[in-house]
NUKOL-542724 format. One record per residue (C-alpha): residue in one letter; y, x negated, z negated. Coordinates in Angstrom, 3 decimals, always signed. Layout:
! residues N
BAKE   r         py         px         pz
BAKE   a          Y          X          Z
...
***
This chain:
! residues 602
BAKE   r         py         px         pz
BAKE   m     -4.785    +15.812    -65.916
BAKE   k     -1.962    +14.826    -68.597
BAKE   h     +1.307    +15.579    -68.227
BAKE   l     +3.773    +12.876    -68.280
BAKE   l     +7.608    +13.777    -68.371
BAKE   i    +10.014    +10.793    -67.048
BAKE   v    +14.075    +10.928    -68.207
BAKE   s    +16.301     +8.680    -66.094
BAKE   h    +19.544     +8.444    -67.875
BAKE   d    +21.436     +7.203    -64.410
BAKE   v    +21.486     +9.382    -60.885
BAKE   v    +18.008     +9.100    -58.622
BAKE   g    +18.297    +10.129    -55.066
BAKE   s    +18.823     +8.743    -51.354
BAKE   h    +21.923     +7.128    -53.527
BAKE   m    +20.956     +5.317    -56.439
BAKE   a    +20.875     +1.629    -58.575
BAKE   g    +18.287     -0.107    -60.182
BAKE   p    +17.427     +2.239    -63.158
BAKE   g    +17.119     +5.162    -60.894
BAKE   i    +14.967     +3.117    -58.303
BAKE   r    +12.507     +2.318    -61.422
BAKE   y    +12.113     +5.487    -62.693
BAKE   w    +11.346     +7.137    -59.151
BAKE   e     +8.953     +4.325    -58.444
BAKE   l     +7.571     +4.288    -61.812
BAKE   a     +6.639     +8.290    -61.100
BAKE   r     +5.304     +7.625    -57.581
BAKE   v     +2.847     +5.058    -58.458
BAKE   l     +1.846     +7.390    -62.033
BAKE   a     +1.421    +10.389    -59.975
BAKE   p     -2.473     +9.967    -59.277
BAKE   y     -2.838     +9.589    -63.130
BAKE   a     -1.040    +11.766    -64.656
BAKE   a     +1.079    +15.248    -63.601
BAKE   v     +4.423    +13.934    -63.786
BAKE   t     +7.867    +15.662    -63.771
BAKE   l    +10.716    +13.082    -63.486
BAKE   l    +14.126    +14.114    -64.760
BAKE   a    +17.879    +12.949    -64.109
BAKE   p    +20.915    +14.306    -65.300
BAKE   r    +22.104    +14.965    -61.355
BAKE   p    +19.782    +17.351    -59.066
BAKE   i    +17.549    +14.524    -57.026
BAKE   d    +17.845    +14.921    -53.254
BAKE   l    +14.446    +13.139    -52.434
BAKE   a    +11.131    +14.672    -51.616
BAKE   a     +9.095    +13.610    -54.283
BAKE   p     +5.696    +12.501    -53.094
BAKE   g     +3.233    +13.910    -55.639
BAKE   f     +5.109    +14.758    -58.315
BAKE   a     +7.948    +17.224    -59.579
BAKE   t    +11.550    +16.606    -60.114
BAKE   a    +14.581    +18.477    -62.281
BAKE   s    +17.779    +18.106    -63.614
BAKE   y    +19.251    +18.134    -67.015
BAKE   t    +22.444    +18.565    -68.655
BAKE   w    +24.080    +14.873    -70.398
BAKE   g    +23.829    +15.807    -73.984
BAKE   d    +22.931    +19.211    -73.508
BAKE   a    +19.178    +19.387    -75.579
BAKE   a    +18.605    +23.042    -74.611
BAKE   s    +18.649    +21.184    -71.331
BAKE   l    +15.328    +19.405    -72.125
BAKE   a    +13.650    +21.549    -74.598
BAKE   t    +11.661    +23.562    -71.713
BAKE   h    +10.676    +20.708    -70.421
BAKE   l     +9.399    +18.933    -73.609
BAKE   a     +7.486    +21.989    -74.126
BAKE   r     +5.529    +21.700    -71.597
BAKE   a     +4.828    +18.103    -71.838
BAKE   d     +1.837    +15.964    -73.213
BAKE   m     +3.508    +13.030    -73.396
BAKE   t     +7.226    +11.155    -72.650
BAKE   l     +8.768     +7.934    -71.319
BAKE   v    +12.565     +7.970    -71.659
BAKE   n    +15.089     +4.925    -70.454
BAKE   g    +16.014     +4.107    -74.062
BAKE   f    +20.149     +4.902    -73.529
BAKE   v    +18.764     +8.734    -73.267
BAKE   f    +18.762     +8.380    -77.269
BAKE   e    +22.704     +8.264    -77.143
BAKE   a    +22.998    +11.556    -75.862
BAKE   h    +19.790    +13.066    -77.150
BAKE   p    +18.509    +11.940    -80.322
BAKE   e    +16.587    +14.849    -80.896
BAKE   l    +13.698    +12.987    -78.310
BAKE   g    +13.087    +10.809    -81.812
BAKE   e    +11.988    +14.228    -83.868
BAKE   s     +9.576    +15.310    -81.005
BAKE   d     +5.868    +15.711    -81.956
BAKE   l     +5.197    +13.884    -78.308
BAKE   p     +3.468    +10.553    -77.888
BAKE   l     +6.926     +8.522    -76.799
BAKE   i     +7.132     +5.623    -74.191
BAKE   v    +10.310     +4.119    -74.371
BAKE   d    +11.995     +1.657    -71.939
BAKE   l    +13.705     -0.690    -73.116
BAKE   y    +14.253     -2.959    -70.154
BAKE   d    +18.256     -3.195    -70.052
BAKE   p    +19.386     -4.501    -73.249
BAKE   t    +22.372     -2.198    -73.836
BAKE   l    +23.740     -3.876    -76.610
BAKE   l    +23.877     -7.573    -74.678
BAKE   e    +25.132     -6.035    -71.982
BAKE   n    +28.103     -4.324    -73.377
BAKE   l    +28.940     -7.023    -75.095
BAKE   e    +30.188     -8.575    -71.675
BAKE   l    +31.370     -5.295    -69.887
BAKE   l    +33.848     -4.711    -73.101
BAKE   r    +34.794     -8.446    -73.217
BAKE   a    +38.381     -7.603    -72.260
BAKE   a    +38.545     -4.306    -74.445
BAKE   e    +40.554     -3.607    -77.169
BAKE   p    +39.016     -4.914    -80.439
BAKE   a    +38.744     -1.679    -82.074
BAKE   a    +36.991     -0.081    -79.279
BAKE   r    +34.401     -3.111    -78.562
BAKE   t    +33.758     -3.096    -82.293
BAKE   d    +33.192     +0.722    -82.305
BAKE   r    +30.956     +0.622    -79.499
BAKE   y    +29.387     -2.709    -81.064
BAKE   r    +28.309     -0.313    -83.691
BAKE   r    +27.262     +2.706    -81.934
BAKE   d    +24.708     -0.008    -79.860
BAKE   v    +22.994     -1.348    -83.251
BAKE   n    +22.377     +2.542    -84.558
BAKE   l    +21.359     +3.209    -80.854
BAKE   l    +18.967     +0.233    -81.168
BAKE   n    +17.825     +1.328    -84.485
BAKE   r    +17.024     +4.849    -83.434
BAKE   q    +14.968     +3.773    -80.748
BAKE   i    +13.030     +1.078    -82.300
BAKE   a    +12.040     +3.958    -84.930
BAKE   a    +11.342     +6.870    -82.328
BAKE   g     +9.175     +4.963    -79.825
BAKE   d     +5.306     +4.904    -79.893
BAKE   f     +4.843     +2.382    -77.220
BAKE   f     +7.851     +0.011    -75.713
BAKE   l     +8.574     -1.312    -72.375
BAKE   c    +10.492     -4.319    -71.558
BAKE   a    +10.928     -6.407    -68.398
BAKE   t    +10.007     -9.789    -69.234
BAKE   e     +8.322    -12.031    -72.080
BAKE   r    +11.176    -13.150    -73.119
BAKE   q    +12.670     -9.638    -73.768
BAKE   r     +9.306     -9.168    -75.342
BAKE   d    +10.059    -11.912    -77.833
BAKE   l    +13.619    -10.800    -78.534
BAKE   y    +12.594     -6.872    -79.174
BAKE   i     +9.145     -8.301    -81.762
BAKE   g    +11.867     -9.434    -83.456
BAKE   a    +13.857     -5.969    -83.812
BAKE   l    +10.196     -4.504    -84.429
BAKE   m     +9.677     -6.592    -87.429
BAKE   a    +13.167     -5.757    -88.709
BAKE   a    +12.353     -2.368    -88.867
BAKE   g     +9.285     -2.625    -90.168
BAKE   r     +6.888     -2.117    -87.075
BAKE   v     +4.855     -4.947    -87.235
BAKE   t     +2.894     -4.154    -89.720
BAKE   p     -0.602     -5.576    -91.177
BAKE   d     -2.789     -2.520    -89.903
BAKE   h     -1.082     -2.596    -86.184
BAKE   v     -1.695     -6.790    -86.045
BAKE   d     -5.269     -6.308    -87.089
BAKE   a     -6.166     -3.943    -84.653
BAKE   d     -3.620     -5.498    -81.785
BAKE   p     -3.321     -9.138    -82.453
BAKE   l     -0.338     -9.672    -80.344
BAKE   l     +0.868     -6.008    -79.950
BAKE   r     +0.484     -5.429    -76.437
BAKE   d     -0.208     -2.049    -77.075
BAKE   l     +2.528     -1.490    -79.124
BAKE   i     +4.902     -3.476    -76.411
BAKE   d     +4.142     -4.535    -73.408
BAKE   v     +5.853     -5.829    -70.001
BAKE   v     +6.688     -3.660    -67.160
BAKE   p     +8.931     -5.737    -64.853
BAKE   f    +10.697     -4.183    -61.808
BAKE   g     +8.458     -3.893    -58.846
BAKE   l     +8.309     -3.923    -55.298
BAKE   p     +7.036     -1.623    -52.774
BAKE   a     +3.345     -2.467    -51.483
BAKE   e     +4.533     -1.711    -47.692
BAKE   p     +6.525     -4.713    -45.863
BAKE   p     +9.946     -3.987    -44.860
BAKE   a    +10.830     -2.397    -41.635
BAKE   r    +14.026     -2.169    -39.689
BAKE   s    +15.452     +1.732    -39.086
BAKE   g    +18.692     +0.768    -37.526
BAKE   p    +21.956     -1.814    -37.732
BAKE   a    +23.067     -3.237    -40.731
BAKE   l    +25.974     -5.800    -40.862
BAKE   r    +25.482     -7.420    -37.561
BAKE   g    +26.889     -5.101    -34.692
BAKE   t    +28.675     -3.298    -37.381
BAKE   i    +31.376     -5.015    -38.975
BAKE   s    +33.499     -6.786    -36.273
BAKE   g    +33.709    -10.912    -37.364
BAKE   i    +29.977    -11.322    -37.593
BAKE   g    +28.240    -12.162    -34.514
BAKE   p    +24.651    -11.727    -33.379
BAKE   d    +23.458    -15.642    -34.064
BAKE   d    +25.953    -16.196    -37.287
BAKE   p    +24.379    -17.451    -40.445
BAKE   i    +24.688    -14.604    -43.197
BAKE   i    +24.575    -15.475    -46.863
BAKE   l    +24.445    -12.048    -48.453
BAKE   w    +25.323    -10.626    -52.018
BAKE   s    +22.944     -8.189    -52.593
BAKE   g    +23.650     -6.998    -55.810
BAKE   g    +26.189     -5.130    -57.584
BAKE   l    +29.393     -7.051    -58.517
BAKE   w    +29.015     -6.657    -61.863
BAKE   d    +31.633     -8.322    -64.428
BAKE   w    +28.895    -10.358    -66.286
BAKE   m    +28.301    -11.560    -62.489
BAKE   d    +29.779    -14.556    -60.987
BAKE   p    +30.570    -14.007    -57.784
BAKE   q    +33.888    -15.748    -58.212
BAKE   s    +32.407    -19.005    -57.771
BAKE   l    +30.327    -18.215    -54.889
BAKE   i    +33.913    -17.274    -53.117
BAKE   r    +35.261    -20.680    -54.601
BAKE   a    +32.449    -22.308    -52.425
BAKE   m    +33.159    -21.256    -48.636
BAKE   p    +36.204    -23.156    -47.910
BAKE   t    +33.367    -26.014    -48.502
BAKE   v    +30.843    -23.959    -46.539
BAKE   v    +32.326    -23.226    -43.707
BAKE   a    +33.985    -26.619    -43.026
BAKE   a    +30.117    -27.576    -42.325
BAKE   v    +29.067    -24.585    -40.956
BAKE   p    +32.013    -22.818    -39.042
BAKE   n    +30.252    -19.655    -38.092
BAKE   a    +28.482    -18.848    -41.541
BAKE   r    +29.585    -15.233    -43.060
BAKE   l    +29.479    -14.507    -46.611
BAKE   v    +28.830    -10.440    -47.157
BAKE   f    +29.200     -8.629    -50.494
BAKE   l    +27.541     -5.326    -50.972
BAKE   a    +30.241     -4.072    -52.850
BAKE   g    +30.083     -0.022    -52.752
BAKE   t    +30.749     +2.254    -55.760
BAKE   h    +28.017     +2.845    -58.050
BAKE   p    +26.653     +6.595    -57.305
BAKE   g    +25.971     +7.148    -61.060
BAKE   a    +28.525     +7.234    -63.770
BAKE   a    +28.646     +3.383    -64.502
BAKE   a    +32.096     +2.206    -65.750
BAKE   a    +34.589     +0.787    -63.681
BAKE   m    +34.596     -2.960    -63.159
BAKE   r    +37.196     -5.473    -62.851
BAKE   t    +35.333     -7.834    -60.369
BAKE   p    +35.546     -6.213    -57.263
BAKE   e    +38.876     -5.911    -57.042
BAKE   e    +39.505     -9.834    -58.263
BAKE   s    +36.552    -11.168    -55.805
BAKE   r    +38.706     -9.277    -52.941
BAKE   a    +41.649    -10.973    -54.095
BAKE   l    +40.283    -14.423    -54.512
BAKE   a    +38.724    -14.213    -50.857
BAKE   d    +42.362    -13.047    -49.565
BAKE   g    +43.985    -16.592    -51.585
BAKE   f    +41.474    -18.343    -49.766
BAKE   g    +42.208    -16.758    -46.472
BAKE   l    +39.301    -15.878    -45.763
BAKE   l    +39.311    -12.416    -46.012
BAKE   g    +37.825    -10.614    -43.030
BAKE   s    +37.029    -14.117    -40.905
BAKE   s    +34.459    -15.490    -43.243
BAKE   i    +34.379    -13.061    -45.890
BAKE   f    +33.592     -9.649    -46.283
BAKE   f    +33.067     -6.466    -48.179
BAKE   y    +30.935     -3.929    -47.060
BAKE   d    +32.619     -1.043    -49.369
BAKE   s    +29.167     +1.851    -49.044
BAKE   w    +26.784     +2.341    -51.251
BAKE   v    +23.676     +1.443    -49.276
BAKE   p    +21.331     +3.799    -49.019
BAKE   y    +17.646     +3.283    -50.867
BAKE   a    +15.760     +3.692    -47.506
BAKE   r    +17.810     +1.323    -45.549
BAKE   r    +17.902     -1.766    -47.951
BAKE   a    +15.423     -3.575    -45.601
BAKE   d    +17.818     -3.247    -42.649
BAKE   f    +20.893     -5.092    -44.412
BAKE   l    +18.717     -7.602    -46.106
BAKE   l    +16.780     -8.801    -43.172
BAKE   d    +20.112     -9.747    -41.200
BAKE   a    +20.628    -12.313    -44.304
BAKE   s    +19.799    -16.033    -43.521
BAKE   v    +20.072    -16.415    -47.551
BAKE   v    +20.588    -13.964    -50.577
BAKE   v    +22.581    -14.923    -53.492
BAKE   s    +23.170    -13.818    -57.274
BAKE   l    +24.787    -15.639    -59.378
BAKE   h    +26.136    -15.615    -63.086
BAKE   r    +27.567    -16.695    -66.004
BAKE   q    +26.113    -18.003    -68.787
BAKE   h    +25.748    -15.530    -71.819
BAKE   l    +23.234    -13.619    -73.680
BAKE   e    +23.287    -10.801    -71.122
BAKE   t    +21.905    -12.626    -68.439
BAKE   a    +19.177    -14.888    -70.525
BAKE   y    +17.696    -11.628    -71.585
BAKE   a    +18.211     -9.685    -68.630
BAKE   a    +15.398     -8.364    -66.498
BAKE   l    +14.389     -9.873    -63.473
BAKE   r    +16.810     -7.808    -61.095
BAKE   s    +16.058     -5.415    -58.758
BAKE   r    +17.968     -7.342    -56.127
BAKE   v    +16.597    -10.292    -56.601
BAKE   l    +13.108     -9.295    -56.043
BAKE   d    +14.277     -7.659    -53.182
BAKE   h    +14.935    -11.312    -51.845
BAKE   l    +11.040    -11.772    -52.131
BAKE   w    +10.076     -8.279    -50.073
BAKE   v    +11.996     -9.103    -47.031
BAKE   g    +11.226    -12.987    -47.050
BAKE   r    +14.432    -14.179    -47.588
BAKE   a    +15.898    -18.040    -49.144
BAKE   s    +17.161    -17.091    -52.593
BAKE   l    +20.615    -19.023    -54.568
BAKE   v    +20.526    -18.458    -57.856
BAKE   s    +22.278    -19.533    -61.143
BAKE   a    +19.844    -21.151    -63.845
BAKE   g    +19.143    -19.692    -67.069
BAKE   d    +17.866    -16.237    -66.848
BAKE   a    +14.388    -14.980    -65.571
BAKE   a    +15.095    -14.932    -61.637
BAKE   s    +15.823    -18.529    -61.543
BAKE   e    +12.660    -19.291    -63.400
BAKE   l    +11.247    -17.808    -60.621
BAKE   v    +12.653    -19.848    -57.565
BAKE   a    +12.336    -22.668    -59.679
BAKE   r     +8.730    -22.532    -60.234
BAKE   y     +7.563    -21.312    -56.702
BAKE   d    +10.280    -22.934    -54.505
BAKE   l    +11.872    -19.945    -53.482
BAKE   g    +15.175    -21.468    -52.421
BAKE   r    +17.678    -23.341    -54.807
BAKE   v    +18.848    -23.145    -58.780
BAKE   v    +22.529    -24.197    -59.271
BAKE   p    +24.243    -24.838    -62.521
BAKE   t    +26.056    -21.688    -63.859
BAKE   q    +29.684    -21.825    -62.246
BAKE   d    +29.183    -25.319    -60.809
BAKE   v    +31.175    -24.694    -57.309
BAKE   a    +30.331    -27.993    -55.974
BAKE   a    +26.587    -27.077    -56.239
BAKE   i    +26.758    -24.202    -54.849
BAKE   a    +28.758    -25.264    -51.686
BAKE   q    +25.932    -28.436    -51.266
BAKE   m    +23.012    -26.082    -51.794
BAKE   l    +24.126    -24.035    -49.498
BAKE   c    +25.369    -26.187    -46.569
BAKE   e    +21.886    -27.586    -46.975
BAKE   l    +19.764    -23.872    -46.595
BAKE   l    +22.002    -23.189    -43.603
BAKE   s    +21.731    -26.478    -41.794
BAKE   d    +17.936    -26.840    -41.957
BAKE   s    +15.851    -23.711    -40.701
BAKE   a    +12.055    -25.673    -41.370
BAKE   t    +13.538    -25.101    -45.091
BAKE   l    +14.446    -21.316    -45.282
BAKE   a    +11.343    -20.443    -43.369
BAKE   a     +9.320    -22.056    -45.915
BAKE   c    +11.269    -20.430    -48.623
BAKE   a    +10.481    -17.076    -46.625
BAKE   r     +6.823    -17.861    -46.916
BAKE   r     +6.524    -18.539    -50.135
BAKE   a     +8.559    -15.368    -50.746
BAKE   q     +6.808    -12.809    -49.021
BAKE   a     +3.202    -14.342    -50.402
BAKE   l     +4.785    -13.886    -53.970
BAKE   a     +5.965    -10.438    -53.345
BAKE   v     +2.564     -8.746    -53.567
BAKE   e     +2.186     -9.932    -57.296
BAKE   f     +5.388     -7.590    -58.317
BAKE   t     +3.919     -4.175    -56.696
BAKE   w     +5.073     -0.999    -58.711
BAKE   e     +0.726     -0.446    -58.828
BAKE   r     +0.670     -3.707    -60.668
BAKE   a     +3.996     -3.090    -62.853
BAKE   s     +2.668     +0.321    -64.074
BAKE   v     -0.447     -0.697    -65.630
BAKE   p     +0.381     -0.855    -69.324
BAKE   i     +2.257     +2.617    -68.829
BAKE   r     -1.321     +4.053    -67.281
BAKE   r     -3.159     +2.198    -70.238
BAKE   f     -1.138     +4.237    -72.590
BAKE   c     -1.154     +7.602    -70.770
BAKE   a     -4.974     +7.268    -70.625
BAKE   a     -4.581     +7.542    -74.609
BAKE   p     -1.526     +8.654    -75.960
BAKE   r     -1.223     +7.868    -79.546
BAKE   r     +1.576     +8.502    -82.351
BAKE   t     +2.531     +4.965    -83.765
BAKE   r     +6.056     +5.507    -85.221
BAKE   l     +7.601     +6.328    -88.227
BAKE   t     +7.932    +10.418    -89.677
BAKE   a    +10.700    +12.175    -88.444
BAKE   r    +12.444    +12.000    -91.699
BAKE   s    +12.745     +8.328    -92.157
BAKE   l    +14.189     +8.179    -88.522
BAKE   p    +17.787     +6.929    -88.350
BAKE   q    +20.273     +9.919    -88.403
BAKE   h    +22.929    +10.537    -84.918
BAKE   e    +25.951     +8.237    -86.405
BAKE   e    +29.090    +10.403    -87.006
BAKE   p    +32.132     +8.441    -86.067
BAKE   m    +33.708     +6.709    -88.888
BAKE   s    +36.711     +9.141    -88.938
BAKE   a    +34.986    +11.880    -90.208
BAKE   g    +34.629    +11.152    -93.944
BAKE   i    +34.457     +8.038    -96.398
BAKE   s    +32.485     +5.132    -95.386
BAKE   h    +29.569     +4.320    -97.464
BAKE   n    +30.858     +1.212    -99.622
BAKE   q    +33.722     +3.524   -100.461
BAKE   a    +31.505     +5.827   -102.027
BAKE   l    +29.529     +3.582   -103.917
BAKE   q    +32.827     +2.070   -105.420
BAKE   d    +34.244     +5.356   -106.350
BAKE   l    +30.798     +5.726   -108.304
BAKE   q    +30.833     +2.608   -109.850
BAKE   r    +34.511     +3.498   -111.490
BAKE   r    +33.050     +6.719   -112.683
BAKE   l    +30.169     +5.362   -114.551
BAKE   e    +32.352     +2.683   -116.060
BAKE   l    +34.645     +5.079   -117.315
BAKE   s    +31.995     +8.141   -118.644
BAKE   w    +29.016     +5.951   -119.692
BAKE   k    +30.355     +6.548   -123.212
BAKE   i    +29.822     +9.782   -123.832
BAKE   g    +31.412    +11.255   -126.954
BAKE   a    +33.348     +8.284   -127.332
BAKE   d    +36.904     +9.864   -126.623
BAKE   l    +36.323    +12.759   -129.349
BAKE   p    +39.505    +13.337   -131.418
BAKE   s    +38.833    +11.739   -135.043
BAKE   g    +41.882    +13.484   -137.128
BAKE   g    +42.430    +16.842   -138.657
BAKE   p    +40.057    +19.953   -138.568
BAKE   i    +38.495    +18.979   -135.112
BAKE   g    +37.582    +15.378   -136.613
BAKE   l    +35.863    +16.796   -139.724
BAKE   l    +34.214    +18.972   -137.129
BAKE   r    +33.410    +15.976   -134.831
BAKE   r    +31.976    +14.056   -137.841
BAKE   l    +29.848    +17.482   -138.680
BAKE   l    +28.835    +17.398   -134.828
BAKE   l    +27.969    +14.209   -134.664
BAKE   r    +25.666    +13.733   -137.484
BAKE   l    +23.438    +16.390   -135.586
BAKE   i    +23.915    +15.092   -132.376
BAKE   a    +24.723    +11.502   -133.040
BAKE   p    +20.722    +10.628   -131.638
BAKE   h    +21.449    +12.629   -128.547
BAKE   f    +24.522    +10.994   -127.784
BAKE   a    +22.951     +7.468   -128.574
BAKE   e    +20.321     +8.517   -126.254
BAKE   q    +22.205     +9.762   -123.534
BAKE   r    +24.987     +6.781   -123.585
BAKE   e    +21.315     +4.114   -123.734
BAKE   f    +20.849     +6.202   -120.549
BAKE   n    +24.288     +5.611   -119.041
BAKE   a    +24.342     +2.200   -120.065
BAKE   a    +20.940     +1.372   -118.312
BAKE   l    +22.015     +3.259   -115.525
BAKE   v    +25.500     +1.139   -114.877
BAKE   q    +23.460     -1.683   -115.823
BAKE   r    +20.784     -0.851   -113.002
BAKE   f    +23.720     -0.021   -110.648
BAKE   y    +25.441     -3.305   -111.148
BAKE   l    +21.966     -5.093   -110.742
BAKE   e    +21.712     -3.275   -107.410
BAKE   r    +24.996     -3.820   -106.249
BAKE   d    +24.541     -7.584   -106.973
BAKE   q    +21.016     -7.305   -104.952
BAKE   e    +22.740     -5.842   -102.187
BAKE   q    +25.495     -8.429   -102.313
BAKE   e    +22.739    -10.857   -102.226
BAKE   q    +21.039     -9.562    -99.409
BAKE   t    +24.213     -9.087    -97.140
BAKE   t    +24.773    -12.697    -97.667
BAKE   r    +21.393    -13.535    -96.478
BAKE   m    +21.860    -11.085    -93.601
BAKE   l    +25.067    -12.908    -92.470
BAKE   a    +23.427    -16.594    -93.059
BAKE   l    +20.459    -15.024    -91.146
BAKE   s    +22.537    -13.811    -88.179
BAKE   a    +24.861    -16.813    -88.302
BAKE   q    +21.448    -18.594    -87.887
BAKE   a    +20.480    -16.232    -84.989
BAKE   l    +23.653    -16.416    -83.387
BAKE   a    +23.536    -20.597    -83.715
BAKE   l    +19.887    -20.739    -82.194
BAKE   a    +21.147    -18.205    -79.321
BAKE   a    +23.765    -20.643    -78.648
BAKE   q    +21.012    -23.604    -78.763
BAKE   v    +18.553    -21.784    -76.816
BAKE   g    +21.491    -21.286    -74.205
BAKE   d    +22.112    -24.709    -74.329
BAKE   i    +18.430    -25.235    -73.848
BAKE   h    +18.264    -22.760    -70.571
BAKE   q    +21.390    -24.829    -69.398
BAKE   q    +19.589    -27.859    -69.819
BAKE   m    +16.173    -26.752    -68.377
BAKE   g    +18.276    -25.410    -65.228
BAKE   d    +19.878    -29.061    -65.232
BAKE   i    +16.851    -30.353    -65.316
BAKE   h    +15.055    -28.393    -62.384
BAKE   q    +17.914    -28.828    -60.503
BAKE   q    +17.592    -32.905    -61.218
BAKE   i    +13.562    -32.047    -60.343
BAKE   g    +14.870    -30.840    -57.024
BAKE   d    +16.902    -33.899    -56.430
BAKE   v    +14.062    -35.632    -57.082
BAKE   h    +11.839    -33.821    -54.700
BAKE   r    +14.539    -34.047    -52.337
BAKE   m    +14.641    -37.923    -52.391
BAKE   i    +11.018    -37.980    -52.393
BAKE   g    +10.961    -36.363    -49.176
BAKE   d    +13.877    -38.012    -47.882
BAKE   t    +11.889    -41.600    -49.221
BAKE   h     +8.556    -40.096    -46.981
BAKE   q    +10.290    -39.089    -43.864
BAKE   m    +12.432    -43.406    -44.027
BAKE   i     +8.910    -44.936    -44.660
BAKE   s     +7.619    -42.703    -41.872
BAKE   h    +10.589    -44.029    -39.663
BAKE   t     +9.706    -47.522    -40.944
BAKE   h     +6.391    -47.481    -40.106
BAKE   q     +7.315    -46.188    -36.448
BAKE   m    +10.060    -49.054    -35.905
BAKE   i     +6.727    -51.754    -37.056
BAKE   n     +4.666    -50.300    -34.888
BAKE   d     +7.128    -50.737    -32.174
BAKE   t     +7.798    -53.860    -33.170
BAKE   h     +4.174    -54.725    -32.881
BAKE   q     +4.118    -53.416    -29.454
BAKE   r     +7.440    -55.668    -28.871
BAKE   i     +5.696    -58.743    -29.998
BAKE   d     +2.233    -57.954    -28.233
BAKE   t     +4.845    -57.235    -25.048
BAKE   v     +6.513    -60.578    -25.739
BAKE   v     +3.003    -62.836    -26.482
BAKE   q     +1.852    -61.635    -23.225
BAKE   f     +5.092    -62.649    -21.409
BAKE   d     +5.013    -65.933    -23.119
BAKE   a     +1.395    -66.255    -22.110
BAKE   e     +2.531    -65.520    -18.330
BAKE   v     +5.134    -67.882    -18.813
BAKE   n     +2.998    -71.011    -20.224
BAKE   d     +0.606    -69.526    -17.113
BAKE   r     +3.439    -70.263    -14.768
BAKE   v     +4.826    -73.414    -16.577
BAKE   a     +1.159    -74.836    -16.007
BAKE   r     +0.983    -74.036    -12.533
BAKE   l     +4.503    -74.891    -12.198
BAKE   t     +3.772    -78.541    -13.444
BAKE   y     +0.845    -78.736    -11.108
BAKE   t     +2.748    -78.087     -8.522
BAKE   t     +5.277    -80.258     -9.435
BAKE   g     +2.348    -83.007     -9.508
BAKE   l     +1.544    -82.357     -6.140
BAKE   l     +4.981    -82.624     -5.182
BAKE   n     +5.360    -85.873     -6.965
BAKE   d     +2.486    -87.304     -5.203
BAKE   a     +3.545    -86.073     -1.894
BAKE   a     +6.712    -87.450     -2.363
BAKE   a     +5.409    -90.810     -3.762
BAKE   s     +2.754    -90.654     -0.489
BAKE   a     +6.210    -90.065     +1.759
BAKE   d     +7.833    -92.827     +0.118
BAKE   e     +4.944    -95.016     +1.330
BAKE   l     +4.701    -93.915     +4.729
BAKE   l     +8.553    -94.446     +5.001
BAKE   a     +7.783    -97.881     +3.516
BAKE   g     +5.367    -98.627     +5.812
BAKE   l     +7.569    -96.757     +8.589
BAKE   a    +10.557    -99.295     +7.402
BAKE   s     +8.188   -102.327     +7.611
BAKE   e     +7.448   -101.296    +11.422
BAKE   v    +10.937   -100.049    +12.316
BAKE   g    +11.757   -103.978    +11.003
BAKE   q     +9.193   -105.831    +12.757
BAKE   l     +9.932   -103.912    +15.940
BAKE   k    +13.868   -105.089    +15.521
BAKE   a    +12.553   -108.413    +14.927
BAKE   v    +10.535   -108.590    +18.264
BAKE   t    +13.095   -106.732    +20.243
BAKE   e    +15.986   -109.222    +18.756
BAKE   g    +13.707   -112.165    +19.913
BAKE   e    +12.800   -110.922    +23.226
BAKE   s    +16.512   -110.363    +23.973
BAKE   r    +17.149   -114.199    +23.194
BAKE   d    +14.660   -115.118    +25.210
BAKE   a    +15.739   -113.339    +28.113
***
């Protein structure tokens, strides 16, 4: 088996962030296909299943040299070139992992920094990207959108050649997608996490969980601003931020303290909003995720999120089967919208965040349906599936990079010497002053006579040299003009690229809004179907009532007919009684008359 050396720039161990998790899991799933050694800048405190582990010293080339000497091929995180540019000079086939666009991330991370420091970091990041692109034989990225971004960089560096395209029309053998992955095993509880350990969270309280880091390019502030509305509708709702300190050397962020102050300002800190201050061990993350009802990841609109990887913590939402609430505009929002895994909200839209959380927390059927769809999708993101392009390269490693002499050199700080442009300007002035060789020789006295004699002898040589110098000056002017023209074109292209990026951002925002509107339409359709169902039920009830009324009406008519018949009988009886009474009255009258006659006779 070939020996694969994997070099992580971040901590790998029981407490680790996304990069460390990525290389630990890749080492695990690649171990059956290669003899793997995983290196990290600190000792690894986990028992490795089927592969070797070791540590190196950041910036110390000798600490890597022994491991490189035993390897047949290497896989390195692109940021490692910051401290170890010598990796690009190795003869080993080299896989460069570009899943984290460092330049775009630092643009947001250093937004509040001093302009000089931010400019210096930007310059170093551009140089770092150039060295990465030049050094790799095979490149990894996290999404198809990232792949398009890096193909542009490969084109600019001269890596997209006719030979490459002829042999591999889509360049999948030069750069391919290896997203973040998930374990194939389902999550299992190992002990209590949020419930029962945080005072103020009851056994039945719905938990809104922020499972990722509180990075400065994310947007926990909008979530906190939405919580008063959520608590008014769902009084026992609880929001928890996993806010432990990063286990590696990541720079300190402003967002954690800003978020605490904001929660305290609303009077919700410690009652409805909580911060879990320990970094969750990798082996225990399922305990915390399984406590959640809804898991949230929100960001602001900028290039970092537009080209970010599908974040590791968002994928964990699928693994544990929980509904997601995410901001529009990144890879996670596309996934949530496409597979109906929860809700997508416009960036920094507090009202929409509050509305969607209230809807999800009050609709257990929707939460359960989102959970089922998430778990069904999780199997598509296993580390085994994600690692296929790496296994393909390891089966037939190859060299595609430029030669070592053509690699960009490790850039020195600008203070170490004069700039390139300044050196060119000095050379230009010197050429302009001295190209007419012999023009300033003295012309009077004995020296002048000697000059004239010498000129007769060496004039042809002076003329030839001056002609050469004039051509050199002219060539310099021409190249300078061409360089200025190229610079102007590059600036114009950069402006067009920035404008295009802004348009792309607007399009992504519009797409997010459209997805939101489509979701609203789907919900309206569902509500309409429900109303139609209720209307059909009402119509059926009305028909039943009409049938009852008709039956009752028939019974009434029958009774009226009977009463009419009975009334007729009674009328006939009354008429007969009247006749009988009339006969009796007549007989009584006759008897009375007879009686009165007899009385008179007597």
